[in-house]
C-alpha positions in Angstrom: 6.2 -34.3 19.8 3.3 -37.7 20.7 1.5 -37.7 23.6 0.0 -40.2 25.5 -3.7 -41.1 23.9 -5.2 -40.7 27.5 -3.2 -37.2 27.7 -5.3 -35.8 25.0 -8.9 -37.5 25.5 -11.3 -36.6 27.8 -11.9 -38.2 30.8 -14.9 -38.8 32.3 -17.1 -38.3 35.3 -17.7 -40.5 38.5 -21.0 -42.0 38.2 -23.6 -39.3 39.4 -26.8 -41.7 39.9 -24.5 -44.1 42.5 -23.5 -40.9 44.6 -26.9 -40.0 44.8 -27.8 -43.7 46.0 -25.0 -43.8 48.3 -25.8 -40.5 50.0 -29.5 -41.7 50.6 -28.3 -44.9 52.0 -26.1 -43.1 54.7 -29.1 -41.0 55.2 -30.7 -43.9 56.7 -27.9 -46.0 58.6 -28.1 -46.1 62.4 -26.6 -42.4 63.2 -27.4 -39.2 63.2 -27.3 -37.7 59.8 -23.9 -36.0 58.7 -22.1 -38.1 62.1 -19.5 -39.5 60.1 -18.2 -36.6 59.1 -15.8 -37.3 56.3 -15.7 -41.0 56.0 -20.0 -40.7 54.9 -18.3 -38.2 51.6 -15.1 -40.5 51.0 -17.8 -43.5 50.8 -20.2 -41.4 48.8 -17.0 -40.5 46.0 -15.9 -44.1 46.0 -19.1 -44.9 45.5 -19.5 -42.5 41.9 -15.6 -43.5 40.8 -15.5 -47.3 41.6 -19.3 -47.6 40.1 -21.0 -49.6 42.7 -23.6 -49.6 45.6 -20.3 -51.7 47.5 -17.3 -49.8 47.3 -14.4 -51.2 48.7 -10.6 -50.5 48.3 -9.5 -54.2 48.7 -6.9 -54.2 45.9 -4.3 -50.7 46.0 -1.3 -50.5 43.1 1.3 -48.5 44.5 3.9 -46.8 42.1 7.5 -45.2 42.9 8.5 -43.0 40.1 12.1 -42.6 40.6 13.9 -40.2 38.4 17.8 -37.4 38.9 17.5 -33.9 38.6 20.4 -31.7 37.2 19.8 -29.4 39.3 21.6 -30.5 42.1 24.4 -29.3 40.1 23.5 -25.7 42.2 23.9 -27.5 45.8 19.5 -27.7 46.8 20.0 -30.3 47.9 21.8 -32.1 51.3 21.8 -35.9 49.6 23.8 -36.6 46.8 23.0 -37.5 43.9 23.9 -41.2 44.6 20.5 -41.6 46.8 18.5 -41.7 44.4 19.6 -45.1 42.7 20.2 -46.4 45.9 17.3 -46.2 46.9 15.4 -47.8 44.7 17.1 -51.1 45.6 16.4 -50.0 49.2 12.5 -50.1 47.9 12.8 -53.4 45.9 14.5 -55.2 49.0 11.4 -53.7 51.4 13.6 -51.6 53.6 11.8 -48.4 52.6 8.9 -47.3 54.2 6.6 -47.7 51.6 7.6 -51.3 51.3 6.3 -51.6 54.9 3.1 -49.9 54.8 3.1 -51.7 50.9 3.2 -55.1 52.9 0.8 -54.1 55.8 -1.7 -52.8 53.0 -1.7 -55.6 51.4 -0.8 -53.2 48.2 0.7 -53.8 45.0 4.0 -52.4 44.6 5.9 -51.3 41.6 9.6 -48.8 41.5 10.0 -47.3 38.2 12.9 -45.8 37.1 12.6 -43.0 34.6 17.0 -42.5 35.0 19.1 -42.0 37.2 22.4 -40.1 37.4 24.5 -43.3 39.1 23.6 -46.9 38.0 20.4 -49.4 39.1 21.2 -52.8 39.8 19.5 -54.5 37.1 16.4 -57.2 37.2 15.6 -55.9 41.0 12.3 -57.3 41.5 9.7 -54.9 41.6 11.7 -52.6 39.6 9.6 -51.6 35.9 12.4 -50.1 33.7 11.4 -47.1 31.8 15.0 -45.3 31.7 14.8 -41.8 29.5 18.2 -40.2 30.4 20.0 -40.1 33.0 18.1 -37.3 34.9 17.0 -33.9 33.6 19.4 -31.0 32.4 19.5 -28.0 35.4 16.1 -26.5 35.3 18.1 -23.1 36.8 19.8 -22.8 33.2 18.3 -25.2 30.2 15.1 -26.7 30.0 15.2 -30.1 32.6 13.7 -32.4 29.2 13.2 -31.6 25.4 9.4 -32.1 24.8 10.2 -35.5 23.4 11.6 -36.8 26.3 8.1 -35.2 29.0 6.6 -37.2 26.0 8.7 -40.4 27.4 7.6 -39.6 30.8 4.0 -38.9 30.6 3.7 -42.1 28.6 6.3 -43.7 31.2 2.9 -42.7 33.6 0.2 -43.8 31.7 2.0 -47.5 31.8 1.3 -48.1 35.2 -1.7 -46.8 35.1 -2.6 -49.5 32.5 -0.7 -51.5 34.7 -2.9 -51.0 37.6 -5.7 -51.9 35.5 -4.7 -54.3 34.4 -4.7 -56.0 38.0 -7.8 -54.6 38.9 -7.1 -51.9 41.0 -9.1 -49.8 42.8 -6.7 -47.4 43.9 -4.1 -46.3 42.6 -1.2 -44.4 45.0 1.9 -42.5 43.0 4.5 -41.6 45.1 8.3 -40.2 44.3 11.7 -40.6 44.4 14.4 -38.0 43.5 17.3 -36.3 45.0 16.3 -32.8 44.0 12.9 -32.8 43.0 11.3 -30.6 46.1 13.4 -27.8 43.7 11.6 -28.5 40.7 8.0 -29.3 42.5 8.3 -25.4 44.4 9.5 -24.2 40.8 6.4 -25.7 39.1 4.4 -24.4 41.8 5.6 -21.1 42.0 5.1 -20.5 38.3 1.3 -22.5 38.2 0.7 -20.3 41.3 2.4 -17.1 40.7 3.8 -17.0 43.4 7.6 -16.3 44.8 10.4 -19.0 45.6 10.6 -18.0 49.1 7.4 -18.3 49.6 7.3 -21.7 48.5 10.8 -23.2 49.2 11.1 -25.6 51.8 13.6 -27.3 53.2 13.5 -30.9 51.4 15.8 -33.2 52.7 17.0 -30.9 55.6 18.3 -28.0 54.3 18.8 -25.4 56.8 17.8 -21.5 56.5 20.4 -20.6 54.4 20.2 -23.7 52.7 16.6 -22.7 51.6 17.2 -19.1 51.2 20.1 -20.7 48.2 17.4 -22.6 47.0 14.9 -20.1 46.6 17.5 -18.2 44.8 17.9 -20.7 41.6 14.7 -21.4 41.7 14.0 -17.6 40.5 16.6 -18.2 38.2 14.8 -20.8 36.6 11.4 -18.9 36.3 13.1 -15.4 35.3 14.6 -17.9 32.0 11.1 -19.9 31.8 9.5 -16.3 31.4 5.8 -16.3 31.5 4.9 -19.0 29.7 1.7 -21.2 31.6 1.1 -24.2 29.2 1.3 -27.6 31.3 3.7 -29.0 28.6 5.5 -26.3 28.3 5.6 -26.0 32.6 6.7 -29.6 32.5 9.6 -29.8 30.5 10.7 -26.7 31.2 11.1 -26.8 35.2 10.1 -30.8 35.7 11.2 -33.9 36.8 11.0 -37.1 34.9 9.6 -38.4 38.1 6.7 -35.6 38.6 6.3 -35.7 34.5 5.3 -39.6 35.0 3.0 -39.4 38.0 1.1 -36.7 36.1 0.5 -38.6 33.1 -0.5 -41.7 35.8 -3.2 -39.4 37.4 -4.4 -38.2 33.6 -4.1 -42.5 33.4 -5.8 -44.1 36.2 -9.0 -41.3 36.4 -9.5 -42.1 32.1 -9.8 -46.0 33.2 -12.0 -45.1 36.4 -9.6 -45.5 39.4 -9.2 -43.0 42.0 -6.7 -42.0 43.0 -5.1 -40.8 45.9 -2.4 -38.1 46.0 0.3 -37.9 48.4 2.4 -35.2 49.8 4.1 -31.4 48.3 5.6 -33.6 45.0 3.7 -35.5 44.5 0.3 -32.9 44.4 2.2 -30.4 42.6 1.5 -33.0 39.9 -1.5 -33.4 40.0 -2.1 -29.3 39.6 -0.1 -29.6 37.0 -2.0 -32.4 35.9 -5.8 -31.0 36.2 -4.6 -27.7 34.7 -4.3 -29.8 31.5 -7.4 -32.2 32.5 -9.9 -30.1 34.8 -12.6 -33.6 34.7 -9.4 -34.9 37.2 -9.9 -33.2 39.9 -12.9 -35.3 40.9 -11.3 -38.8 40.5 -8.8 -37.4 43.6 -8.6 -37.9 46.8 -6.0 -36.3 49.7 -3.9 -38.4 52.4 -2.1 -35.9 54.0 -0.7 -32.6 53.9 3.3 -32.3 54.1 5.7 -30.6 56.7 6.9 -29.0 53.8 5.8 -25.4 53.6 4.7 -25.0 49.8 1.7 -27.9 50.3 -0.4 -25.5 51.3 -0.9 -23.3 48.8 -0.5 -26.3 46.5 -3.8 -28.1 48.5 -5.8 -24.7 48.4 -4.9 -24.1 44.4 -6.6 -27.5 44.6 -9.5 -27.0 46.6 -8.4 -29.8 48.4 -8.6 -31.5 51.8 -6.7 -33.9 53.0 -6.9 -36.5 55.6 -4.1 -36.2 57.5 -1.9 -33.7 58.5 0.9 -36.0 60.6 3.8 -33.0 60.4 5.3 -36.0 57.6 7.4 -35.4 53.7 8.7 -38.4 53.2 7.9 -38.7 49.5 7.7 -42.5 48.7 3.3 -42.0 48.3 4.4 -42.9 52.7 1.5 -40.4 53.4 -1.5 -41.1 51.2 -0.3 -45.3 52.1 -0.9 -44.1 55.6 -4.9 -42.7 55.4 -5.4 -45.8 53.4 -7.2 -47.6 56.4 -9.5 -44.8 56.1 -10.6 -45.0 52.9 -11.5 -49.4 54.1 -12.7 -48.0 57.0 -15.6 -45.3 55.3 -16.4 -48.8 53.0 -17.2 -50.6 55.6 -18.9 -48.5 57.3 -21.2 -47.7 54.3 -21.3 -51.3 53.0 -21.8 -53.5 56.6 -24.1 -50.7 58.9 -27.5 -51.6 59.6 -30.0 -49.1 58.6 -32.5 -48.0 60.8 -35.4 -50.3 60.0 -32.6 -53.4 59.5 -32.1 -52.6 62.9 -36.4 -51.6 64.0 -34.7 -48.8 65.0 -36.7 -45.4 65.2 -35.5 -43.0 63.1 -36.0 -39.2 61.8 -38.9 -39.1 59.2 
C-alpha cells in the first residue's frame, strides 16, 4: 500500500514566536486583559498557524467529500443511498446549505466525488471526479475498504489540500456527504475510544429510537468482526468511509502545507480523531466549529480536548457548522489587527 507522502511525513509546529508576539500585542490593546475571551486566543493561534503578525481569514477553501456506504444494506438510514448522488448535484447547483454559506463567506467550494451507488451526472460545475469505488462494502460483515482503496481515499483528500494551498487558502474546511456515514463514524469512534455503540450511536438522518438501537447492534457486529486492532490505518480500512478517509488525508495534507483547519461536526471530528491518532502534531492546526446534536460528538470532542466555537444543535454535516463559525475567526483577526493600543489611543493602561 502506497500512502500519500503527507500521511507519513512530519507536520511542522505553528510559529511559536509569532504567537508570543501576538499575545504581547493582545496585552496592550485598549481592553482589560482577557476581556475578549476566546477571540483573543483565536487570533494568537491563527498568528502562529499563518506565520504572520496580521492574521486574516479572507480566503477559505471548503471541500465536501462524498461517498456511499455498503452498511446501508443493514437498514441503518432513514434515506436511500440515491440521495448521496442527488445531493452532489444539489451542491453543484448551489442549493445546499453549504452552497449558500460558501457564497455568503466568499469561500471556494468544491465537491469531491469518491464513489456513489447512483450515477453522478458528468460535468457538474465544482465537482471533482475522484471516484475510487461505488461506495464502501458492508462494514458489518467485511472490511469497508481494501488498503489500496483506503490509500486512494487518503490521496484524494491530500489532493484537495494541495488545491487549497495552490489557491492561497488561509483556512481549510472539510465537509461530508454520504448516506450511512454516521454509522461508520460511530463505529470508528467506538473503536478509538473503547466505548459502547449504545453510547455513541445517534439518529443520523432522523432514525427513531428503535432505529438507533438497531444501528447500535449493527455497529456492535462490526466491532466484533474487526477485533481489537487500533492502528488508525487498519481502523479506517475496516470501519471507515471513503469520505471519512479523505477528510483525514485532507486535514493532514492541509496542516503539512501550513493551512489551519476548521473542523465541522460528528463525522468530520471522527476523521480528525483518526488523523490525530496517526499524527499527534496535527492537533495544534485544528479549530472546532461547533458541537453537533449527534450524541457521540461530545465524546469525540472530549478525546480531542476540543472546545467548539458554537453550539446551535446543528447536525447537517456538509461543513455547514464550521462555515457558520468562520465569521468568529474573521472577527478575532479584525480585532487583533485593528484595535488601538493604550499608547496609540492616549489611554492610561495598566503597568
